[in-house]
C-alpha positions in Angstrom: -36.3 7.1 -33.0 -34.9 9.9 -34.8 -32.6 10.6 -37.7 -28.9 9.8 -37.2 -27.1 12.4 -35.5 -23.9 14.1 -36.6 -22.3 16.0 -33.6 -19.2 17.3 -32.0 -19.3 17.1 -28.0 -17.1 18.4 -25.4 -16.4 15.2 -22.7 -18.0 16.4 -19.4 -17.3 13.0 -17.6 -17.0 9.1 -18.3 -19.5 7.1 -17.1 -17.8 3.5 -17.8 -14.3 3.0 -19.1 -14.4 -0.8 -20.6 -17.8 -1.5 -19.6 -18.1 -5.1 -19.1 -14.5 -6.1 -20.3 -15.5 -5.8 -23.9 -13.8 -2.4 -24.4 -15.1 0.7 -25.8 -16.3 3.8 -23.5 -20.0 5.2 -21.9 -19.1 8.9 -21.7 -21.1 12.3 -21.6 -20.6 15.6 -23.6 -21.6 18.8 -24.4 -22.5 20.0 -27.8 -20.3 22.6 -29.4 -19.2 24.4 -32.3 -15.9 24.9 -34.2 -14.8 27.1 -31.7 -15.5 25.5 -28.7 -18.7 27.6 -27.6 -21.3 25.4 -25.9 -24.4 25.2 -28.3 -27.1 24.5 -25.6 -26.2 24.9 -21.9 -29.1 22.5 -20.8 -28.2 20.0 -23.2 -26.0 16.8 -22.6 -25.5 13.6 -24.4 -24.5 10.2 -23.3 -22.4 8.2 -26.1 -21.7 4.7 -26.1 -18.9 3.1 -28.6 -17.4 0.3 -28.9 -13.6 -0.3 -29.0 -13.6 -0.4 -32.8 -15.7 2.5 -32.8 -13.5 4.5 -30.9 -10.5 2.7 -32.6 -8.8 1.6 -29.1 -8.6 5.2 -28.2 -9.2 6.2 -24.5 -11.9 8.5 -23.6 -11.2 11.4 -21.5 -12.6 14.5 -19.6 -12.3 17.5 -22.0 -11.8 15.8 -25.1 -13.9 16.8 -28.4 -15.3 13.6 -30.1 -17.6 14.0 -33.2 -20.1 11.2 -33.3 -22.4 9.8 -35.6 -25.4 7.4 -35.0 -28.9 7.2 -33.8 -30.5 9.8 -31.1 -32.6 8.0 -28.7 -34.4 10.1 -25.7 -34.5 8.4 -22.5 -36.9 9.2 -19.7 -36.1 8.6 -15.9 -37.5 9.6 -12.6 -34.8 10.5 -9.4 -36.2 11.9 -6.7 -39.7 12.8 -8.3 -38.0 14.6 -11.1 -38.1 13.6 -14.4 -35.0 13.5 -16.5 -34.5 13.3 -19.9 -31.5 12.4 -21.6 -30.2 11.9 -25.3 -28.0 8.8 -26.0 -26.2 8.4 -29.1 -25.2 4.5 -30.1 -21.9 5.6 -31.8 -21.6 4.0 -35.7 -19.0 6.6 -36.3 -16.6 8.4 -33.7 -13.3 10.5 -34.3 -11.2 12.3 -31.7 -11.6 15.8 -33.0 -9.3 17.4 -30.2 -7.5 15.8 -27.5 -7.7 17.0 -23.6 -4.5 18.9 -23.7 -4.0 17.6 -20.3 0.0 17.2 -20.7 0.1 21.0 -21.1 -2.2 22.0 -18.9 -0.7 20.1 -16.4 2.7 21.2 -16.9 1.7 24.7 -16.7 -0.6 24.1 -13.4 2.1 22.2 -12.0 5.4 24.0 -12.6 6.6 26.6 -9.9 7.8 28.7 -13.2 4.6 29.8 -14.1 3.5 31.5 -11.1 0.0 32.6 -10.9 -1.3 30.3 -13.5 -3.3 26.8 -11.8 -5.2 24.2 -13.8 -8.4 26.6 -14.5 -6.0 29.1 -16.5 -4.1 26.8 -18.0 -7.2 24.9 -19.1 -8.7 28.1 -20.4 -6.0 28.6 -22.5 -6.1 25.2 -24.4 -9.9 25.5 -24.9 -9.3 28.8 -26.9 -6.3 28.0 -28.5 -6.2 24.4 -28.4 -3.0 22.7 -30.6 -2.1 26.1 -31.7 -1.3 27.1 -28.6 2.1 25.0 -28.3 3.4 27.3 -31.5 2.1 30.4 -30.1 3.5 29.8 -26.8 7.1 28.9 -28.8 6.7 32.3 -30.7 7.4 34.1 -27.7 4.4 36.7 -28.4 2.1 38.0 -25.6 -0.4 39.7 -27.4 -2.6 36.8 -29.0 -3.4 35.7 -25.0 -4.4 39.1 -24.1 -7.6 37.9 -25.0 -7.9 35.2 -22.3 -5.4 36.8 -19.7 -4.4 40.3 -18.8 -1.5 41.7 -20.3 1.0 41.1 -17.1 0.0 37.8 -17.0 0.5 36.7 -20.6 4.0 38.3 -20.5 4.6 35.9 -17.5 3.1 33.3 -19.6 5.4 33.6 -22.6 8.8 34.5 -20.4 8.0 31.5 -18.4 8.0 29.4 -21.6 10.6 30.6 -23.1 13.1 29.2 -20.2 11.0 25.9 -19.0 8.6 25.2 -21.9 9.0 21.7 -23.8 6.6 21.7 -26.7 8.0 19.1 -28.3 7.8 16.7 -25.7 4.5 17.6 -24.8 3.0 17.6 -28.0 4.5 13.8 -28.4 3.2 12.6 -25.0 -0.2 13.8 -26.3 0.3 12.1 -29.6 1.5 9.3 -28.7 -1.4 8.2 -26.1 0.1 9.1 -22.8 -2.6 9.4 -19.9 -1.6 12.2 -17.6 -0.3 10.0 -14.8 2.1 8.2 -17.2 3.5 11.7 -18.7 3.7 13.4 -15.7 6.3 10.4 -14.5 7.7 10.3 -17.6 8.4 14.3 -18.0 9.8 14.2 -14.6 12.4 11.7 -15.4 13.5 12.3 -18.8 12.6 15.9 -19.5 13.2 16.7 -23.2 14.9 13.7 -23.7 11.7 11.8 -23.0 11.0 11.1 -27.1 14.1 9.8 -27.9 14.7 7.6 -24.4 11.2 6.2 -25.0 11.2 5.3 -28.6 14.6 3.9 -28.4 13.2 1.4 -26.1 9.6 1.6 -25.4 9.7 -0.8 -22.3 11.4 1.7 -20.4 7.8 2.2 -19.4 7.7 -0.5 -17.2 9.5 1.3 -14.6 6.6 4.0 -14.9 3.1 2.3 -16.0 3.4 -0.9 -14.1 1.2 -2.7 -16.4 2.7 -5.0 -18.5 -0.3 -5.1 -20.8 -0.7 -1.5 -21.2 2.9 -0.8 -21.8 3.2 -3.8 -24.2 0.2 -2.7 -26.6 1.6 0.5 -26.6 4.8 -0.3 -27.6 3.4 -2.9 -30.5 0.6 -0.3 -31.6 2.2 3.3 -31.1 6.1 2.7 -31.4 6.0 -0.5 -34.3 8.2 -3.2 -31.4 7.6 -6.9 -33.5 6.5 -9.3 -31.2 10.1 -10.8 -31.3 12.0 -7.8 -30.8 15.1 -8.3 -28.6 13.9 -5.0 -26.2 10.2 -6.7 -26.0 12.0 -9.7 -24.9 14.1 -8.3 -22.3 10.8 -6.0 -21.1 9.1 -9.7 -20.6 12.2 -10.8 -18.4 11.8 -7.5 -16.5 8.1 -7.7 -16.0 8.4 -11.2 -14.7 11.1 -10.0 -12.1 9.1 -7.6 -11.1 5.8 -9.8 -10.6 8.3 -12.3 -8.6 9.4 -9.3 -6.5 5.9 -7.8 -6.0 4.7 -11.4 -4.8 7.6 -11.2 -2.5 10.7 -13.4 -4.0 14.0 -11.8 -4.6 15.2 -14.6 -6.5 14.2 -16.4 -9.5 15.2 -19.5 -11.1 16.4 -19.8 -14.0 13.9 -23.1 -14.8 11.3 -21.0 -13.5 11.7 -18.1 -16.0 10.2 -19.5 -19.0 6.6 -20.4 -17.1 6.7 -16.9 -16.1 7.4 -14.6 -19.0 5.4 -16.8 -21.8 1.9 -15.7 -20.6 3.6 -12.3 -21.1 4.6 -12.7 -24.7 1.3 -14.5 -25.7 1.5 -16.7 -28.8 4.9 -17.0 -30.4 5.5 -16.4 -34.2 5.6 -19.1 -36.6 9.1 -21.2 -36.3 10.5 -18.9 -33.4 9.7 -20.8 -29.9 10.1 -18.8 -27.0 12.7 -20.8 -25.3 15.2 -20.3 -27.9 14.1 -16.7 -27.8 14.5 -16.1 -24.4 17.9 -17.8 -23.8 19.1 -14.8 -25.7 16.9 -12.2 -24.3 18.6 -13.6 -20.7 21.8 -13.3 -21.9 21.3 -9.5 -23.1 19.6 -8.8 -19.5 22.8 -10.2 -17.8 24.6 -7.5 -20.2 22.7 -4.4 -19.3 22.4 -5.5 -15.9 18.9 -5.3 -15.0 19.4 -8.9 -13.8 22.0 -10.3 -12.0 23.3 -14.3 -12.0 24.1 -15.5 -8.3 24.7 -19.0 -7.2 21.1 -18.2 -5.7 19.3 -17.9 -9.2 18.4 -14.8 -11.1 17.8 -11.4 -9.0 16.7 -8.2 -9.9 19.7 -5.8 -9.6 17.3 -3.8 -6.9 16.9 -6.9 -4.8 20.3 -8.3 -5.0 21.6 -4.8 -3.7 19.3 -4.5 -0.7 19.9 -7.8 0.4 23.5 -7.7 0.3 23.3 -4.0 1.8 21.0 -5.3 4.8 23.7 -8.9 5.0 26.9 -6.3 5.0 25.2 -3.6 7.8 24.4 -6.9 9.8 28.0 -8.2 9.4 29.5 -5.1 10.1 28.3 -4.7 13.9 28.8 -8.2 14.5 32.3 -8.0 13.8 32.8 -4.3 14.8 34.8 -3.1 18.5 33.1 -2.5 21.6 30.5 -5.2 21.3 29.7 -5.2 24.8 28.4 -2.6 26.7 28.8 -3.3 30.3 30.7 -5.9 32.5 29.1 -9.1 33.2 28.8 -8.0 37.1 27.3 -4.8 36.2 24.6 -6.3 34.0 23.7 -8.5 36.7 23.0 -5.8 39.4 20.8 -3.7 37.1 18.6 -6.8 36.3 18.1 -7.3 40.0 17.5 -3.7 40.7 14.7 -3.7 38.0 13.2 -6.8 39.0 12.8 -5.2 42.5 11.5 -1.8 41.4 8.9 -3.7 39.1 8.1 -6.0 41.6 8.7 -8.7 38.7 11.1 -12.0 38.6 12.3 -12.0 34.9 12.6 -15.8 33.7 16.1 -17.4 32.8 15.0 -16.9 28.8 14.4 -13.1 29.3 17.3 -12.9 31.6 19.5 -14.4 28.7 17.6 -12.2 26.2 19.3 -8.9 28.1 22.7 -10.5 28.6 22.9 -10.9 24.5 21.7 -7.8 23.6 24.4 -6.3 26.1 27.0 -8.4 24.5 26.4 -7.6 21.0 26.0 -4.8 18.7 23.4 -7.0 16.5 21.1 -9.4 18.2 17.4 -10.7 17.5 14.4 -11.4 20.3 12.1 -13.3 19.2 8.9 -15.0 20.9 5.5 -15.9 20.2 2.6 -13.7 21.7 2.2 -12.8 25.6 5.9 -14.3 26.6 7.2 -11.0 27.8 9.0 -9.3 25.0 8.0 -5.7 26.1 8.9 -6.3 29.7 12.3 -7.3 28.6 12.9 -4.0 26.7 11.8 -2.0 29.3 14.8 -3.8 31.7 17.5 -3.8 28.6 16.6 0.1 27.9 17.7 0.7 31.6 21.2 -1.2 30.9 21.4 0.9 27.7 21.0 4.2 29.8 23.6 3.2 32.5 26.0 2.8 29.7 25.0 5.8 27.9 23.4 4.5 25.4 20.5 6.5 23.2 17.9 4.3 22.6 15.7 5.0 19.5 12.9 2.0 18.5 10.8 2.0 15.7 7.7 -0.1 14.3 6.2 -0.6 11.1 2.9 0.7 12.3 1.7 3.6 14.1 -0.5 1.8 16.5 2.6 -0.3 17.2 4.8 2.2 17.6 2.1 4.2 20.0 2.4 0.8 21.9 6.1 1.0 22.3 6.1 4.3 23.5 3.3 3.7 26.1 5.2 0.3 27.3 8.5 2.0 27.9 8.2 5.3 28.0 10.7 6.2 25.3 9.4 7.7 22.3 8.9 5.7 19.4 7.9 6.2 15.4 7.1 4.3 12.4 10.0 3.3 10.2 8.6 5.5 7.3 8.5 8.6 9.9 11.7 7.9 11.1 13.5 7.4 7.5 11.5 10.8 6.6 13.0 12.7 9.3 16.8 10.9 9.6 18.6 13.9 8.3 17.2 16.0 11.6 18.7 13.1 13.8 22.2 12.9 15.4 23.8 9.5 16.0 26.7 11.0 17.9 27.9 8.5 20.5 26.8 5.4 21.1 23.2 4.2 20.0 20.7 1.6 19.8 17.6 1.1 17.6 15.1 -1.3 18.1 13.0 -2.5 15.6 9.5 -4.1 16.9 7.4 -6.4 15.0 10.3 -7.1 12.6 8.5 -10.1 11.2 6.6 -7.6 9.0 9.5 -5.7 7.7 10.2 -6.0 4.5 13.8 -6.0 2.6 12.9 -2.3 1.2 12.2 -0.7 4.7 15.3 -2.5 6.1 17.6 -1.8 3.5 16.9 2.1 3.8 17.2 1.8 7.4 20.9 0.1 7.1 21.8 2.7 4.5 20.5 5.7 6.7 22.3 4.7 10.2 25.7 5.2 11.0 27.9 2.2 11.5 28.1 2.4 15.2 24.6 2.0 15.8 23.7 -1.0 17.4 20.5 -3.1 16.0 17.8 -5.0 18.1 15.2 -6.9 16.2 12.4 -8.0 17.9 9.3 -9.9 17.0 8.3 -13.5 16.0 8.7 -15.4 12.8 5.7 -17.5 12.9 3.3 -14.2 12.7 2.8 -12.2 9.8 5.4 -12.1 7.2 6.0 -8.5 5.2 3.4 -7.5 2.7 6.0 -6.2 0.7 8.8 -8.2 -1.1 11.5 -10.1 0.8 12.2 -11.8 4.5 14.5 -10.0 7.2 13.4 -11.7 10.5 13.0 -14.9 9.3 16.3 -15.0 7.2 18.2 -13.8 10.2 17.0 -16.5 12.5 17.8 -19.0 9.8 21.5 -18.0 10.1 23.1 -20.2 13.2 26.0 -17.3 14.2 23.3 -14.5 14.7 23.1 -14.0 18.4 19.4 -14.6 19.3 17.2 -16.0 22.3 13.6 -16.8 21.6 11.1 -16.3 24.6 9.0 -19.5 24.9 7.0 -18.6 28.4 3.5 -17.5 27.9 2.0 -14.9 30.6 -0.5 -13.2 28.7 -3.7 -15.2 28.5 -5.5 -18.3 29.5 -3.9 -21.9 29.4 -6.8 -22.8 26.8 -6.4 -20.0 24.4 -2.5 -20.4 24.7 -2.8 -24.2 24.0 -4.3 -23.6 20.7 -2.2 -20.9 19.8 1.1 -22.9 20.5 -0.5 -26.0 18.6 -1.0 -23.5 15.4 2.2 -22.0 15.5 3.9 -25.3 15.3 1.6 -26.4 12.6 -0.7 -29.0 14.7 -4.3 -28.6 13.9 -5.5 -29.0 17.9 -9.0 -30.5 19.0 -11.6 -27.7 19.3 -15.1 -27.3 20.7 -18.0 -26.2 19.1 -19.5 -24.8 22.4 -19.7 -20.9 21.5 -19.1 -20.3 25.6 -15.6 -22.3 25.4 -12.7 -20.3 25.9 -11.9 -21.5 22.2 -14.2 -22.2 20.3 -14.8 -23.1 16.1 -18.2 -23.1 14.7 -18.8 -24.7 11.6 -20.8 -22.3 9.3 -21.6 -22.3 5.4 -19.9 -19.4 3.9 -23.2 -18.1 2.5 -24.3 -17.9 6.3 -20.9 -16.8 7.7 -21.7 -13.2 8.0 -24.8 -13.4 9.7 -23.6 -16.2 12.4 -20.4 -13.6 13.3 -22.8 -10.9 13.7 -25.0 -13.1 16.2 -21.7 -13.9 17.8 -20.8 -10.1 17.9 -24.1 -9.2 19.6 -23.2 -11.3 23.0 -20.3 -8.6 23.9 -20.1 -5.4 21.1 -18.1 -3.8 23.6 -15.1 -6.3 24.4 -15.5 -7.9 20.7 -13.0 -7.7 17.7 -13.9 -9.4 14.6 -10.6 -10.3 12.8 -10.9 -11.4 8.7 -8.2 -12.5 6.9 -9.6 -10.5 3.8 -11.1 -7.5 2.8 -13.4 -8.7 0.1 -15.6 -11.6 -0.4 -18.7 -13.3 1.6 -16.0 -13.3 4.9 -14.4 -10.0 4.2 -14.4 -7.0 6.3 -16.5 -5.1 3.9 -19.2 -7.4 3.9 -18.9 -8.1 7.9 -19.2 -4.3 8.7 -22.2 -3.7 6.4 -23.8 -7.1 8.1 -22.9 -5.4 11.6 -23.9 -1.6 10.7 -27.7 -2.8 9.7 -27.9 -5.1 12.7 -26.7 -2.8 15.3 -26.8 0.7 14.1 -28.9 0.8 11.4 -31.8 2.7 12.9 -29.4 5.3 14.7 -29.0 8.8 13.6 -26.3 9.0 10.8 -23.7 11.3 10.2 -24.0 13.9 7.3 -21.9 16.7 5.9 -22.9 19.6 3.6 -23.1 18.6 0.0 -22.9 22.0 -2.1 -24.3 21.2 -5.0 -27.4 19.9 -3.9 -27.5 22.5 -1.1 -28.4 19.9 1.3 -27.0 17.4 3.7 -25.5 13.7 2.6 -24.8 10.8 3.9 -21.1 9.6 5.0 -21.6 6.4 5.7 -21.2 6.4 9.2 -24.0 5.9 12.2 -24.0 6.8 15.6 -22.8 4.2 17.7 -20.5 2.7 14.7 -17.3 1.1 15.5 -14.4 3.2 13.3 -11.1 2.2 12.1 -8.4 5.0 11.4 -6.4 3.6 7.9 -3.8 6.3 8.1 -1.6 7.8 10.8 -2.9 11.0 11.6 -0.2 12.5 14.1 -1.6 15.9 14.0 -4.9 14.6 15.5 -3.1 11.8 17.8 -4.4 8.7 15.7 -2.4 6.2 14.2 -3.2 3.7 11.4 -5.1 0.9 13.1 -6.8 3.2 15.6 -10.1 2.3 16.6 -13.0 4.1 18.1 -16.4 4.3 18.4 -18.8 7.4 17.0 -20.7 8.8 20.8 -22.2 12.0 19.5 -23.3 13.2 15.8 -23.5 16.5 15.1 -26.3 18.4 13.4 -26.2 19.8 10.1 -29.3 21.2 9.2 -27.7 24.5 7.0 -24.8 24.6 5.5 -21.5 26.3 6.8 -18.7 28.8 5.5 -15.9 26.6 6.5 -17.4 22.7 6.3 -13.7 21.2 6.1 -13.1 22.1 9.9 -17.0 21.7 10.9 -17.3 18.7 13.1 -19.5 16.0 11.6 -19.3 13.8 14.7 -17.3 12.9 17.8 -15.4 9.5 18.0 -13.7 8.0 21.0 -10.9 6.4 20.4 -9.2 3.3 21.9 -6.6 5.6 23.8 -9.7 6.9 25.8 -9.5 10.6 23.7 -12.9 11.9 22.3 -11.9 13.7 19.1 -14.1 15.3 16.4 -14.5 13.9 13.2 -14.2 16.6 10.0 -14.9 15.7 6.6 -11.0 16.3 5.9 -10.5 12.8 8.2 -13.9 10.7 6.3 -11.3 9.7 3.7 -9.0 7.8 6.5 -12.0 6.3 8.4 -14.1 3.4 7.9 -16.1 0.9 9.5 -14.2 -1.2 12.1 -16.5 -3.9 13.5 -14.5 -5.8 11.4 -11.0 -5.3 10.7 -8.0 -7.5 8.8 -5.7 -9.3 10.9 -3.0 -7.1 9.3 -4.4 -3.9 11.0 -4.7 -5.9 14.4 -1.0 -6.9 15.1 0.4 -5.8 18.1 -3.1 -5.2 19.3 -5.4 -7.2 22.3 -9.1 -7.4 22.6 -10.8 -9.5 25.4 -12.7 -11.5 22.6 -12.0 -12.2 19.2 -14.1 -14.0 16.5 -12.3 -15.1 13.3 -14.4 -15.9 10.3 -12.5 -18.6 8.3 -13.1 -19.5 4.4 -10.9 -21.0 1.6 -8.4 -18.2 0.6 -4.9 -17.9 -0.6 -4.1 -15.6 2.4 -4.9 -18.3 4.9 -2.2 -19.8 6.7 -1.0 -20.8 10.2 0.7 -17.1 10.6 -2.5 -15.5 10.1 -4.7 -17.8 12.1 -2.1 -17.7 14.8 -1.6 -14.2 15.0 -5.6 -14.0 14.7 -5.7 -16.2 18.0 -3.3 -14.4 20.0 -4.9 -11.3 19.8 -7.3 -12.2 22.5 -7.2 -12.4 26.1 -10.2 -14.3 27.2 -11.8 -15.8 24.0 -11.5 -16.9 20.3 -14.0 -18.0 18.4 -13.4 -18.9 14.8 -16.2 -19.3 12.5 -16.5 -21.2 9.1 -14.6 -23.9 7.2 -12.7 -26.1 10.0 -11.0 -28.2 7.0 -9.9 -25.2 5.3 -8.4 -24.0 8.7 -6.8 -27.5 9.3 -5.2 -27.4 5.8 -3.8 -24.1 6.5 -2.3 -24.8 9.7 -0.5 -28.1 8.7 0.6 -26.4 5.5 4.3 -25.1 5.8 3.3 -21.1 6.3 3.3 -18.7 3.4 6.6 -17.0 4.4 8.4 -20.5 3.3 7.2 -20.6 -0.1 9.0 -16.9 -1.1 12.4 -17.3 -2.9 14.7 -14.8 -1.1 18.7 -14.8 -0.8 19.2 -12.6 2.4 19.9 -16.0 5.0 22.5 -16.8 2.0 24.2 -13.5 1.9 24.6 -13.1 5.5 26.2 -16.6 5.9 28.7 -15.4 2.9 29.1 -12.2 4.8 29.9 -13.8 8.3 32.2 -16.7 6.9 34.4 -14.1 5.6 35.0 -13.1 9.8 36.4 -15.7 12.4 34.5 -16.8 15.3 36.7 -15.6 17.5 35.9 -11.8 16.1 32.2 -12.5 16.1 32.0 -14.0 20.0 33.2 -11.2 22.3 35.0 -12.7 25.4 
């Protein structure tokens, strides 16, 4: 062991922030002198520092830290080469110079500083440090000519004179804002950031997201007492955010204390939180952050969105020109559709079609395989005959593509529709059809209602017994609770065999059916210990690797998609050729995590590639990367045959959006079908009847459930998770509909 070392380092990397959950950091740095010059380009030091040593400061790349402690050499062998690291267990550490990242980012991202990217901006900070603010404020370009060309130096000071925010940027740095949070605060408040945040630090909840980080900063950086009214209001606001993130749009007053108490921690002596919260709630109501309704407390945003959707539905049901065509005309078109398509619509389907032509808002619901798409195809002919333009959307790209393929009419995701809504024209009669409506949250629905002209008809299509929205609120579920809403449920299953249909119907209704343990049965349940479930699933998958899809409730855990995909890859493609890309740093190919024959899943809409979030394919060819490529980003790494039958090149730029797909989550599978489905079942807070029902109904021929049968039974017999969401859209809708009479809602 050497003598104690005292050295100033420029941080080059952070290996671990908060290692083992005890605070502190492990980081690497190069020794620098007082001017920032590197003392030895071949030397770097690894520093281990505790939270107490760092004083709670966050270590970031680019900072200068002066550290003192015992220096130890560590030797290791990597790929046959011996590496020597110098490590310091820091006994003393203090921040010699911050990163200046706020200023660097401000210059690099502000269009006014044309020609100044991150590299130039950081070079200025490295050269001048904190003095850079004063030099920029002075407006003299000459000090910068050591680093920049004369013209660039002049452009820099001219742009700073018009757009610089020296005081605010310095304050962000001194207050310990990380660069992401600082960017948001600066963009929103501008030069008022310091005053607005110091006035109420809990305004940061709108930007930072994490209560613990905002609360710690408020108390340590801004000296907010634990019982300060601002902190209490912030805790109530945070509780509402968390309830909203959990899916609720209403929070009961009786639940508020239970939600807020863990946020505030131990109460001050002689000041129980319950008494203080009463004052805080009152102030929150006065400020408008929360609103007291007859249904409970609602965050203002949630209240506005639900009422906006309710009002949009009421306006459509009470507006003029509800009925598009005469009854005789409707019947003639229905008969023509049946003759042309060689089908016979059942009474439920006929009722759904008639209903959607009589009302400007309607719901068509039903389980998987009951012919909802068949109804839409016939309904669209009626709309076209009436001169009504049809627009159709779905939450996921895969579902939108399926709508287009089935109906021949263009479809888009809700997000794409909203992004392009300014380019659309709603002149003349128009209808918007929303598919898979059970998964549409209140945020998406409110944005749609806000974007549409009042005369645009709305049709919701979906199944409230399938998966509920990932986002907050409920739409289809709430609408179906209102008796006066025009709706038709399709019940006759046509898609799959009687055994699968019987089990699916029982699960949908909340009854656990008797299921065979025979792996060859149309529906089977194979009991299995959690520790063995991945291997058992792989064994069953091996029976038919082409026609089988594994659908898991979770991504993580022993039965999650990550573990299952890893086991399947090892089992089925582990010895196959690998997909590689060129690594310029090591001048050699590197493994991308995919092999020849792997099933892959697209995780984002790549419209320019013809792929959607949820598209699945298989790697059918692997490119050779024996040498580097001048344009490696565009170079094909492999060839993938996707589920639309098209082979497409897989490039480096696509790798972040493509992952193994032997196993996918049930959410990714909604709206898709496979010949054979395998579903691993373990105890999970996400497991409920809607998830199992959705998974089972993805199968055309066979379903095999594997794992904990008792967990499955309890999930099916318990109320769906959607029932536990506290929402008020249905109550708001009933209130609005009560304002108009039945004679208005029911056209002749």
